[in-house]
Residue frames as qw, qx, qy, qz and C-alpha x, y, z in Angstrom:
[[0.098, 0.678, 0.503, 0.527, 20.04, -19.09, 7.05],
 [0.401, -0.858, -0.290, 0.137, 19.81, -17.14, 10.19],
 [0.510, -0.549, 0.174, 0.639, 23.44, -16.03, 9.97],
 [0.316, -0.001, 0.503, 0.805, 22.93, -15.00, 6.34],
 [0.239, 0.721, 0.596, -0.260, 19.71, -13.15, 6.46],
 [0.117, 0.764, -0.096, -0.627, 20.87, -9.84, 4.72],
 [0.068, 0.348, -0.704, -0.616, 22.43, -11.32, 1.60],
 [0.168, 0.356, 0.916, 0.075, 19.38, -13.83, 1.39],
 [0.218, 0.735, 0.524, -0.371, 17.00, -11.04, 1.53],
 [0.080, 0.674, -0.325, -0.658, 18.84, -8.93, -0.89],
 [0.084, -0.120, 0.900, 0.410, 18.94, -11.93, -3.14],
 [0.204, 0.524, 0.816, -0.134, 15.17, -12.45, -2.81],
 [0.193, 0.789, 0.116, -0.572, 14.59, -8.70, -3.75],
 [0.030, 0.485, -0.610, -0.626, 16.91, -9.19, -6.86],
 [0.150, 0.100, 0.957, 0.227, 15.17, -12.40, -7.94],
 [0.207, 0.670, 0.637, -0.319, 11.75, -10.82, -7.48],
 [0.153, 0.756, -0.157, -0.617, 12.81, -7.72, -9.51],
 [0.054, -0.322, 0.784, 0.527, 14.16, -9.89, -12.29],
 [0.168, 0.375, 0.911, 0.043, 11.00, -12.09, -12.62],
 [0.210, 0.758, 0.467, -0.404, 8.71, -9.07, -12.44],
 [0.076, 0.695, -0.299, -0.650, 10.74, -7.15, -14.99],
 [0.010, -0.266, 0.836, 0.480, 11.39, -9.92, -17.47],
 [0.141, -0.346, -0.899, -0.227, 7.95, -11.58, -17.18],
 [0.226, -0.077, 0.171, -0.956, 5.67, -8.63, -16.54],
 [0.602, -0.236, -0.543, -0.536, 2.58, -11.05, -17.18],
 [0.568, -0.243, -0.746, 0.250, 3.10, -12.72, -13.75],
 [0.026, 0.230, -0.339, 0.912, 2.64, -9.35, -11.85],
 [0.607, -0.323, -0.118, -0.717, -1.25, -9.83, -11.35],
 [0.867, -0.194, -0.458, -0.044, -0.84, -13.43, -9.99],
 [0.491, 0.055, -0.523, 0.694, 2.06, -12.38, -7.60],
 [0.181, -0.340, 0.155, -0.910, -0.07, -9.48, -6.43],
 [0.733, -0.318, -0.380, -0.466, -2.88, -11.90, -5.44],
 [0.835, -0.181, -0.486, 0.185, -0.55, -13.78, -3.22],
 [0.182, 0.530, -0.353, 0.750, 0.71, -10.85, -1.19],
 [0.552, -0.484, 0.231, -0.638, -1.82, -10.96, 1.51],
 [0.961, -0.252, -0.045, -0.106, -1.68, -14.81, 2.23],
 [0.726, 0.275, -0.365, 0.513, 2.09, -14.90, 2.09],
 [0.021, 0.522, -0.300, 0.798, 2.34, -11.83, 4.31],
 [0.770, -0.412, -0.010, -0.486, -0.42, -13.36, 6.59],
 [0.949, -0.084, -0.252, 0.170, 1.65, -16.70, 6.90],
 [0.487, 0.398, -0.379, 0.679, 4.83, -14.60, 7.73],
 [0.293, -0.518, 0.218, -0.773, 3.00, -12.89, 10.37],
 [0.887, -0.305, -0.143, -0.315, 1.60, -16.00, 11.76],
 [0.859, 0.072, -0.337, 0.378, 5.12, -17.41, 12.17],
 [0.204, 0.444, -0.329, 0.808, 6.27, -14.16, 13.68],
 [0.555, -0.505, 0.103, -0.653, 3.49, -14.12, 16.21],
 [0.940, -0.188, -0.285, -0.018, 4.20, -17.81, 17.18],
 [0.660, 0.194, -0.390, 0.612, 7.65, -16.72, 18.26],
 [0.121, -0.487, 0.224, -0.836, 6.25, -14.02, 20.52],
 [0.187, -0.264, -0.852, 0.413, 5.14, -15.00, 24.15],
 [0.176, -0.487, -0.380, -0.766, 1.63, -13.67, 23.70],
 [0.597, -0.561, -0.552, 0.153, 1.02, -14.18, 27.29],
 [0.471, -0.307, -0.155, 0.812, 3.35, -11.26, 27.95],
 [0.156, 0.515, 0.366, 0.760, 1.43, -8.80, 25.79],
 [0.337, -0.864, -0.340, -0.158, -0.54, -7.39, 28.72],
 [0.562, -0.610, -0.047, 0.557, 2.69, -6.29, 30.40],
 [0.435, 0.162, 0.413, 0.784, 3.72, -4.73, 27.14],
 [0.068, -0.761, -0.494, -0.415, 0.51, -2.71, 26.95],
 [0.486, -0.832, -0.206, 0.170, 1.37, -1.21, 30.38],
 [0.625, -0.126, 0.110, 0.763, 4.74, 0.02, 29.03],
 [0.155, 0.916, 0.333, -0.159, 3.46, 3.56, 28.80],
 [0.284, -0.713, 0.337, 0.545, 6.91, 5.08, 28.18],
 [0.329, -0.050, 0.784, 0.524, 7.38, 3.00, 25.13],
 [0.249, 0.634, 0.717, 0.148, 3.83, 3.48, 23.85],
 [0.008, 0.918, 0.188, -0.350, 3.84, 7.18, 24.39],
 [0.281, -0.594, 0.454, 0.602, 7.11, 7.58, 22.49],
 [0.350, 0.184, 0.811, 0.432, 5.89, 5.60, 19.55],
 [0.169, 0.768, 0.617, -0.030, 2.83, 7.64, 19.29],
 [0.117, -0.855, 0.088, 0.497, 4.79, 10.99, 19.47],
 [0.261, -0.310, 0.680, 0.611, 7.20, 9.83, 16.71],
 [0.253, 0.294, 0.817, 0.426, 4.57, 8.55, 14.39],
 [0.059, 0.757, 0.621, 0.197, 1.87, 11.21, 14.80],
 [0.182, -0.911, -0.021, 0.369, 3.75, 14.45, 15.85],
 [0.368, -0.594, 0.480, 0.531, 7.17, 14.11, 14.34],
 [0.468, 0.208, 0.747, 0.424, 6.49, 12.08, 11.17],
 [0.280, 0.812, 0.511, 0.019, 3.76, 14.54, 9.92],
 [0.059, -0.921, 0.126, 0.363, 6.19, 17.44, 10.20],
 [0.379, -0.361, 0.691, 0.498, 8.95, 15.57, 8.35],
 [0.440, 0.397, 0.778, 0.209, 6.32, 14.38, 5.73],
 [0.185, 0.907, 0.326, -0.192, 4.99, 17.84, 5.25],
 [0.098, -0.780, 0.402, 0.469, 8.53, 19.35, 4.48],
 [0.365, -0.137, 0.821, 0.416, 9.45, 16.41, 2.12],
 [0.406, 0.558, 0.723, 0.025, 5.99, 16.48, 0.34],
 [0.115, 0.849, 0.065, -0.511, 6.57, 20.07, -0.72],
 [0.198, -0.426, 0.669, 0.576, 9.00, 18.89, -3.35],
 [0.030, 0.188, 0.857, 0.480, 6.07, 17.26, -5.32],
 [0.184, 0.517, 0.552, -0.629, 3.33, 19.49, -4.17],
 [0.297, 0.423, -0.278, -0.810, 2.85, 20.57, -7.87],
 [0.423, 0.032, -0.822, -0.379, 1.75, 17.01, -8.94],
 [0.662, -0.294, 0.225, -0.651, -1.50, 16.13, -7.01],
 [0.937, 0.055, -0.316, -0.136, -1.05, 12.41, -7.99],
 [0.648, 0.253, -0.544, 0.469, 2.44, 12.09, -6.67],
 [0.139, -0.417, 0.414, -0.797, 1.68, 14.20, -3.65],
 [0.784, -0.275, 0.097, -0.547, -1.22, 12.00, -2.52],
 [0.904, 0.095, -0.410, 0.072, 0.81, 8.88, -3.10],
 [0.374, 0.315, -0.567, 0.663, 3.68, 10.30, -0.83],
 [0.377, -0.376, 0.370, -0.761, 1.23, 11.53, 1.86],
 [0.920, -0.129, -0.190, -0.319, -0.87, 8.20, 1.90],
 [0.892, 0.021, -0.411, 0.187, 2.15, 6.08, 2.39],
 [0.423, 0.316, -0.486, 0.696, 4.43, 8.15, 4.55],
 [0.355, -0.442, 0.186, -0.802, 1.65, 9.32, 7.00],
 [0.889, -0.230, -0.042, -0.395, 0.71, 5.76, 7.97],
 [0.216, -0.565, 0.787, -0.120, 2.97, 3.67, 10.28],
 [0.530, 0.178, -0.792, -0.246, 3.32, 0.12, 9.49],
 [0.651, -0.377, 0.432, -0.498, 1.53, -2.55, 11.53],
 [0.987, 0.121, -0.009, -0.109, 2.44, -5.82, 9.74],
 [0.908, 0.171, -0.205, 0.322, 5.97, -6.70, 8.66],
 [0.044, 0.769, -0.373, 0.518, 7.63, -4.03, 10.83],
 [0.716, -0.549, 0.336, -0.270, 7.14, -6.50, 13.59],
 [0.969, 0.149, 0.045, 0.193, 9.16, -9.11, 11.66],
 [0.472, 0.664, -0.250, 0.523, 12.02, -6.67, 10.94],
 [0.314, -0.746, 0.361, -0.464, 12.10, -5.56, 14.50],
 [0.921, -0.302, 0.240, -0.054, 12.50, -9.16, 15.67],
 [0.878, 0.362, -0.026, 0.313, 15.21, -9.77, 13.13],
 [0.309, 0.685, -0.269, 0.603, 17.17, -6.82, 14.46],
 [0.441, -0.082, -0.673, 0.587, 16.77, -7.89, 18.18],
 [0.138, -0.304, 0.047, -0.941, 14.07, -5.42, 18.87],
 [0.254, 0.170, 0.755, -0.581, 11.07, -5.60, 21.37],
 [0.268, -0.158, -0.679, -0.665, 8.67, -6.93, 18.74],
 [0.216, -0.478, -0.838, 0.149, 6.22, -7.85, 21.56],
 [0.118, -0.544, -0.320, 0.767, 5.92, -4.31, 22.66],
 [0.158, 0.228, -0.430, -0.859, 5.48, -3.09, 19.18],
 [0.219, -0.252, -0.892, -0.305, 2.81, -5.74, 18.63],
 [0.188, -0.520, -0.707, 0.441, 1.06, -4.48, 21.64],
 [0.006, 0.444, 0.028, -0.895, 1.06, -0.95, 20.17],
 [0.103, 0.078, 0.739, 0.661, -0.44, -2.09, 16.85],
 [0.013, 0.689, 0.721, 0.070, -4.27, -1.62, 17.57],
 [0.157, -0.800, -0.191, 0.547, -3.53, 1.93, 18.73],
 [0.155, -0.358, 0.475, 0.789, -1.31, 2.77, 15.73],
 [0.127, 0.334, 0.796, 0.488, -3.99, 1.30, 13.39],
 [0.044, -0.776, -0.620, 0.107, -6.82, 3.19, 14.99],
 [0.171, -0.755, -0.022, 0.633, -5.03, 6.63, 15.21],
 [0.167, -0.218, 0.575, 0.771, -3.97, 6.47, 11.56],
 [0.064, 0.535, 0.783, 0.312, -7.51, 5.75, 10.34],
 [0.097, -0.861, -0.453, 0.209, -8.67, 8.83, 12.33],
 [0.218, -0.774, 0.102, 0.586, -5.82, 11.22, 11.70],
 [0.462, 0.026, 0.576, 0.674, -5.01, 10.46, 8.04],
 [0.174, 0.760, 0.537, 0.323, -8.05, 12.51, 6.86],
 [0.264, -0.924, -0.047, 0.271, -6.96, 15.42, 9.07],
 [0.476, -0.478, 0.395, 0.624, -3.48, 15.31, 7.64],
 [0.401, 0.298, 0.641, 0.583, -4.52, 15.06, 4.16],
 [0.060, 0.908, 0.408, 0.071, -6.93, 18.07, 4.64],
 [0.335, -0.855, 0.132, 0.373, -4.03, 20.15, 5.99],
 [0.406, -0.457, 0.556, 0.563, -1.43, 19.03, 3.53],
 [0.236, 0.091, 0.733, 0.631, -3.34, 18.44, 0.22],
 [0.314, -0.023, -0.174, -0.933, -6.72, 20.21, 0.64],
 [0.617, 0.055, 0.468, -0.630, -10.38, 19.17, 1.19],
 [0.751, 0.372, -0.305, -0.453, -10.72, 17.44, -2.08],
 [0.323, 0.367, -0.867, 0.097, -8.15, 14.66, -1.04],
 [0.303, -0.107, 0.776, -0.542, -10.20, 13.65, 1.94],
 [0.777, 0.250, 0.151, -0.557, -13.36, 12.77, -0.14],
 [0.678, 0.425, -0.539, -0.264, -11.27, 10.28, -2.08],
 [0.095, 0.374, -0.853, 0.351, -10.28, 8.16, 0.84],
 [0.795, -0.275, -0.333, -0.426, -12.06, 5.03, 2.08],
 [0.425, -0.554, 0.632, -0.336, -11.59, 3.28, 5.59],
 [0.962, 0.094, -0.005, -0.255, -12.62, -0.17, 4.24],
 [0.752, 0.447, -0.421, 0.240, -9.02, -1.33, 3.22],
 [0.038, 0.566, -0.606, 0.558, -7.63, -0.45, 6.47],
 [0.708, -0.217, 0.438, -0.510, -10.10, -2.53, 8.45],
 [0.956, 0.226, -0.139, -0.126, -9.78, -5.47, 6.00],
 [0.474, 0.580, -0.551, 0.368, -5.96, -5.35, 6.37],
 [0.278, -0.485, 0.603, -0.568, -6.11, -5.24, 10.12],
 [0.874, -0.129, 0.267, -0.386, -8.46, -8.27, 10.29],
 [0.944, 0.305, -0.123, -0.018, -6.60, -10.46, 7.77],
 [0.554, 0.558, -0.459, 0.414, -2.93, -9.50, 8.60],
 [0.007, 0.455, -0.608, 0.650, -3.14, -8.98, 12.30],
 [0.643, -0.210, 0.379, -0.632, -6.27, -10.20, 14.08],
 [0.943, 0.169, -0.172, -0.231, -6.62, -13.58, 12.10],
 [0.676, 0.369, -0.560, 0.305, -2.90, -14.64, 12.32],
 [0.128, -0.472, 0.559, -0.670, -2.70, -13.47, 15.92],
 [0.780, -0.175, 0.197, -0.567, -5.74, -15.48, 16.92],
 [0.942, 0.204, -0.260, -0.064, -4.36, -18.70, 15.29],
 [0.482, 0.409, -0.613, 0.474, -0.93, -18.29, 16.78],
 [0.369, -0.421, 0.464, -0.687, -2.49, -17.80, 20.24],
 [0.934, 0.001, 0.056, -0.354, -4.53, -21.02, 19.77],
 [0.831, 0.298, -0.420, 0.212, -1.34, -23.02, 18.60],
 [0.183, 0.477, -0.600, 0.615, 0.68, -21.60, 21.63],
 [0.651, -0.313, 0.357, -0.592, -2.10, -22.56, 24.12],
 [0.982, 0.060, -0.102, -0.147, -2.16, -26.21, 22.60],
 [0.647, 0.483, -0.489, 0.330, 1.62, -26.47, 22.47],
 [0.220, -0.518, 0.566, -0.602, 1.94, -25.64, 26.28],
 [0.867, -0.176, 0.239, -0.401, -0.06, -28.82, 26.87],
 [0.768, 0.390, -0.508, 0.003, 2.48, -30.95, 25.07],
 [0.144, 0.410, -0.736, 0.518, 4.41, -31.27, 28.52],
 [0.579, -0.212, 0.438, -0.654, 1.36, -32.22, 30.44],
 [0.820, 0.035, 0.554, -0.142, 0.77, -35.58, 28.51],
 [0.156, -0.350, 0.740, 0.553, 2.58, -37.39, 25.81],
 [0.297, 0.356, 0.874, 0.143, -0.72, -38.80, 24.53],
 [0.223, 0.751, 0.298, -0.545, -2.08, -35.54, 23.72],
 [0.608, 0.362, 0.506, 0.494, -2.13, -35.50, 19.81],
 [0.176, 0.930, 0.259, 0.194, -3.40, -31.98, 19.50],
 [0.390, -0.872, 0.219, 0.199, -0.63, -30.61, 21.78],
 [0.639, -0.214, 0.535, 0.510, 2.08, -32.63, 19.92],
 [0.454, 0.636, 0.466, 0.415, 0.62, -31.22, 16.53],
 [0.032, -0.994, -0.085, -0.055, 0.69, -27.70, 17.83],
 [0.536, -0.685, 0.352, 0.344, 4.22, -28.12, 18.97],
 [0.649, 0.172, 0.571, 0.472, 5.18, -29.53, 15.50],
 [0.299, 0.824, 0.371, 0.306, 3.60, -26.57, 13.85],
 [0.325, -0.925, 0.134, 0.144, 5.36, -24.07, 16.20],
 [0.627, -0.414, 0.480, 0.453, 8.77, -25.64, 15.39],
 [0.555, 0.408, 0.569, 0.450, 8.19, -25.89, 11.64],
 [0.207, 0.905, 0.250, 0.273, 7.08, -22.23, 11.25],
 [0.337, -0.885, 0.214, 0.241, 9.99, -20.93, 13.28],
 [0.655, -0.185, 0.545, 0.489, 12.25, -22.80, 10.94],
 [0.425, 0.553, 0.596, 0.399, 10.51, -21.23, 8.05],
 [0.096, -0.880, -0.204, 0.419, 10.86, -17.56, 9.10],
 [0.235, -0.539, 0.432, 0.684, 13.70, -16.78, 6.75],
 [0.191, 0.162, 0.794, 0.554, 12.25, -18.44, 3.66],
 [0.080, 0.760, 0.644, -0.033, 8.95, -16.82, 4.38],
 [0.089, -0.829, -0.010, 0.552, 10.46, -13.44, 4.50],
 [0.196, -0.231, 0.654, 0.693, 12.41, -14.15, 1.21],
 [0.152, 0.469, 0.821, 0.289, 9.16, -15.28, -0.38],
 [0.008, 0.841, 0.429, -0.329, 7.39, -12.06, 0.89],
 [0.146, -0.690, 0.235, 0.669, 10.07, -9.79, -0.38],
 [0.239, -0.067, 0.778, 0.578, 10.24, -11.55, -3.75],
 [0.135, 0.598, 0.784, 0.098, 6.49, -11.40, -4.21],
 [0.027, -0.856, -0.258, 0.447, 6.04, -7.80, -3.33],
 [0.138, -0.585, 0.439, 0.667, 8.88, -6.68, -5.53],
 [0.212, 0.041, 0.849, 0.481, 8.03, -8.98, -8.41],
 [0.171, 0.639, 0.748, 0.059, 4.49, -7.86, -8.62],
 [0.045, 0.944, 0.182, -0.272, 5.13, -4.08, -8.74],
 [0.469, -0.455, 0.344, 0.675, 8.50, -3.63, -10.38],
 [0.375, 0.361, 0.622, 0.586, 7.25, -3.68, -14.02],
 [0.028, -0.888, -0.451, -0.082, 4.47, -0.97, -13.15],
 [0.393, -0.819, 0.014, 0.418, 7.05, 1.13, -11.55],
 [0.484, -0.218, 0.512, 0.676, 9.66, 0.84, -14.29],
 [0.320, 0.563, 0.601, 0.469, 7.14, 1.76, -16.92],
 [0.079, -0.943, -0.206, -0.251, 6.66, 5.26, -15.16],
 [0.747, -0.324, -0.171, 0.555, 10.19, 5.52, -13.96],
 [0.299, 0.392, 0.087, 0.865, 10.72, 9.05, -15.50],
 [0.341, -0.674, -0.165, -0.634, 7.88, 10.40, -13.39],
 [0.778, -0.584, -0.196, -0.120, 8.67, 8.51, -10.28],
 [0.708, 0.221, -0.312, 0.594, 12.45, 8.89, -10.06],
 [0.026, -0.625, 0.171, -0.761, 11.84, 12.20, -8.24],
 [0.754, -0.538, -0.102, -0.363, 10.32, 10.29, -5.33],
 [0.890, -0.069, -0.342, 0.294, 13.33, 8.18, -4.47],
 [0.272, 0.370, -0.405, 0.791, 15.40, 11.00, -2.85],
 [0.502, -0.474, 0.014, -0.723, 12.24, 11.86, -0.82],
 [0.915, -0.276, -0.213, -0.203, 11.89, 8.32, 0.44],
 [0.767, 0.115, -0.410, 0.480, 15.59, 7.81, 1.17],
 [0.065, 0.435, -0.348, 0.828, 15.84, 11.09, 3.10],
 [0.695, -0.434, -0.064, -0.570, 12.75, 10.06, 5.05],
 [0.927, -0.101, -0.338, 0.128, 14.34, 6.81, 6.04],
 [0.549, 0.270, -0.383, 0.692, 17.55, 8.45, 7.09],
 [0.177, -0.490, 0.143, -0.841, 15.90, 11.28, 8.94],
 [0.804, -0.396, -0.140, -0.420, 13.56, 8.76, 10.88],
 [0.826, 0.014, -0.436, 0.357, 16.44, 6.62, 11.85],
 [0.303, 0.230, -0.400, 0.834, 18.11, 9.60, 13.52],
 [0.469, -0.415, -0.001, -0.780, 14.76, 10.83, 14.99],
 [0.866, -0.283, -0.358, -0.206, 14.05, 7.36, 16.43],
 [0.719, 0.058, -0.437, 0.537, 17.42, 7.18, 18.05],
 [0.029, 0.355, -0.243, 0.902, 17.14, 10.55, 19.46],
 [0.650, -0.420, -0.058, -0.631, 13.59, 10.02, 20.87],
 [0.870, -0.183, -0.455, 0.048, 14.74, 6.63, 22.30],
 [0.514, 0.122, -0.438, 0.728, 17.57, 8.31, 24.16],
 [0.190, -0.379, 0.147, -0.894, 15.36, 11.11, 25.42],
 [0.774, -0.349, -0.138, -0.510, 12.75, 8.65, 26.59],
 [0.211, -0.565, 0.758, -0.247, 15.47, 6.40, 28.06],
 [0.936, 0.130, -0.066, -0.319, 14.40, 3.25, 26.33],
 [0.656, -0.373, 0.614, 0.230, 16.42, 0.14, 26.59],
 [0.061, -0.372, 0.714, 0.590, 18.11, -1.19, 23.44],
 [0.193, 0.274, 0.920, 0.204, 15.27, -3.56, 22.27],
 [0.157, 0.793, 0.520, -0.276, 12.59, -1.00, 22.71],
 [0.019, -0.711, 0.227, 0.665, 14.73, 1.67, 21.06],
 [0.156, -0.125, 0.819, 0.537, 15.15, -0.63, 17.95],
 [0.162, 0.573, 0.802, 0.047, 11.47, -1.28, 17.83],
 [0.059, 0.824, 0.229, -0.514, 10.83, 2.58, 18.10],
 [0.043, -0.471, 0.512, 0.717, 13.25, 3.20, 15.11],
 [0.125, 0.089, 0.896, 0.416, 11.65, 0.58, 12.96],
 [0.150, 0.681, 0.689, -0.198, 8.16, 1.88, 13.81],
 [0.083, 0.809, 0.063, -0.578, 9.03, 5.36, 12.76],
 [0.038, -0.440, 0.651, 0.618, 10.74, 4.26, 9.48],
 [0.113, 0.165, 0.935, 0.294, 8.50, 1.55, 8.27],
 [0.400, 0.178, 0.000, -0.899, 5.23, 2.61, 6.49],
 [0.596, 0.231, 0.671, -0.376, 1.90, 1.04, 5.92],
 [0.236, 0.396, -0.482, -0.745, 2.37, 0.66, 2.13],
 [0.100, -0.087, -0.960, -0.245, 0.77, -2.72, 1.64],
 [0.057, 0.558, 0.717, -0.414, -2.37, -1.48, 3.58],
 [0.167, 0.689, 0.104, -0.697, -2.62, 1.97, 1.90],
 [0.109, -0.176, 0.735, 0.646, -1.97, 0.56, -1.66],
 [0.096, 0.554, 0.823, 0.080, -5.70, -0.44, -1.98],
 [0.002, -0.805, -0.281, 0.523, -6.57, 3.24, -1.07],
 [0.002, 0.578, -0.405, -0.709, -4.36, 4.60, -3.76],
 [0.167, 0.086, 0.871, 0.454, -5.62, 2.04, -6.34],
 [0.077, 0.667, 0.725, -0.152, -9.17, 3.25, -5.60],
 [0.033, -0.589, 0.028, 0.807, -8.30, 6.93, -6.76],
 [0.604, 0.713, 0.127, -0.334, -9.54, 8.30, -9.99],
 [0.846, 0.337, 0.236, 0.339, -7.84, 7.44, -13.20],
 [0.271, 0.888, -0.129, 0.350, -6.35, 10.96, -13.43],
 [0.331, -0.769, 0.510, -0.198, -4.30, 10.22, -10.24],
 [0.961, 0.183, -0.205, -0.033, -3.02, 6.92, -11.69],
 [0.482, 0.518, -0.533, 0.464, 0.58, 7.67, -10.55],
 [0.461, -0.603, 0.385, -0.525, -0.46, 7.76, -6.74],
 [0.965, -0.220, 0.131, -0.060, -0.50, 3.84, -6.31],
 [0.819, 0.392, -0.190, 0.374, 2.83, 3.76, -8.13],
 [0.026, 0.745, -0.357, 0.563, 4.16, 6.35, -5.87],
 [0.786, -0.441, 0.292, -0.320, 3.15, 4.00, -2.90],
 [0.978, 0.127, 0.042, 0.158, 4.90, 0.97, -4.58],
 [0.534, 0.633, -0.299, 0.474, 8.09, 2.99, -5.10],
 [0.335, -0.691, 0.417, -0.486, 8.27, 3.75, -1.47],
 [0.943, -0.222, 0.193, -0.156, 7.80, 0.03, -0.70],
 [0.841, 0.419, -0.159, 0.303, 10.89, -0.79, -2.94],
 [0.201, 0.738, -0.330, 0.553, 12.83, 1.66, -1.29],
 [0.636, -0.562, 0.235, -0.473, 11.84, 0.72, 2.11],
 [0.994, -0.097, 0.005, -0.048, 12.45, -2.92, 1.71],
 [0.737, 0.408, -0.277, 0.464, 16.04, -2.37, 0.84],
 [0.124, -0.669, 0.300, -0.669, 16.35, 0.02, 3.64],
 [0.824, -0.426, 0.182, -0.325, 14.76, -2.43, 6.27],
 [0.963, 0.105, -0.171, 0.178, 17.25, -5.19, 5.10],
 [0.501, 0.492, -0.325, 0.634, 20.21, -2.91, 5.72],
 [0.426, -0.622, 0.228, -0.617, 18.75, -1.69, 9.02],
 [0.951, -0.273, -0.118, -0.080, 18.52, -5.32, 10.25],
 [0.843, 0.081, -0.212, 0.488, 22.31, -5.37, 10.25],
 [0.297, 0.488, -0.190, 0.799, 23.19, -1.84, 10.97],
 [0.460, -0.676, -0.117, -0.563, 20.71, -0.87, 13.75],
 [0.858, -0.460, -0.198, 0.115, 21.97, -3.32, 16.43],
 [0.633, 0.111, -0.153, 0.751, 25.46, -1.66, 16.00],
 [0.019, -0.540, -0.037, -0.840, 23.88, 1.88, 16.38],
 [0.616, -0.483, 0.156, -0.603, 21.81, 0.71, 19.38],
 [0.482, 0.211, -0.833, 0.172, 23.95, -2.03, 21.01],
 [0.682, -0.450, -0.566, -0.109, 22.68, -4.06, 24.04],
 [0.499, -0.063, -0.435, 0.747, 25.03, -2.31, 26.28],
 [0.212, -0.332, -0.017, -0.919, 22.39, 0.60, 26.32],
 [0.301, -0.415, -0.817, 0.264, 20.57, 0.05, 29.56],
 [0.201, -0.285, 0.002, -0.937, 17.69, 2.33, 30.44],
 [0.314, 0.158, 0.699, -0.623, 14.78, 2.48, 32.74],
 [0.184, -0.319, -0.795, -0.482, 11.60, 0.75, 31.37],
 [0.016, 0.454, 0.673, -0.583, 9.36, 2.24, 34.23],
 [0.005, -0.552, -0.586, -0.593, 6.21, 3.60, 32.88]]
């Protein structure tokens, strides 16, 4: 399964789309499962990261600084330019701004790892990315959409998602890793053996969990997007162009910052991948007159998932391991 990740992920997206399209009644049930399934996927991901090395990753100021510049200086400029194409439709404009201005803090870590990127360094940057997007999103909305847009946004979904999808899985993974390290200390330590078994099992389930996540997300949203396809089709070129531009920006920024190949791949994924699953509740809380906003967010998710699956295969070729760079901060 590890050797066939890309076709398996594309198959999962296809199955999810077919189920969601042919049996639209299952969409609400699938939507409810997104958070627990994604939380389980992130738990498995965190188990594979040496969490004891996170302190060293936090001190990698070169990487952290580049990630922040890309996400909070360059991305807003790109988003402002692209959002002008839907500036006449307030619902689509808000949807585009909400999703493209917020960097992903959850499954981006998974995709980064699949592409051989420095997922531990990206994980170390997660709290700062989350905090800054909460603080800066209202400012960006004020500048790009006007004062009325700011009054419609609530912070609650950001904090809830951070606790459920980052803090909780991370804490449990740290506990399991701590117990698993005791397995070599004594063969009679049942807790340590159980932790080691959990660790081994979850690592073996990484690909199936990613497939399940992709299928659930796509299946829960495809029918709603399809019903408004005429209005939403104009967003697809915007999202595709954003993805392509940010890949180029990420590669260029990584070279300027002299990042090594794993850090460069992590930077590209951070710049490209957006916080769609977190901002979706924000979009759903908007007034009925802006009902297209959440569908604009979901459309970006569908485009992004396909792009991420392709990037997992392509990015290692664009940024090969032969790229050696200074990691001094």
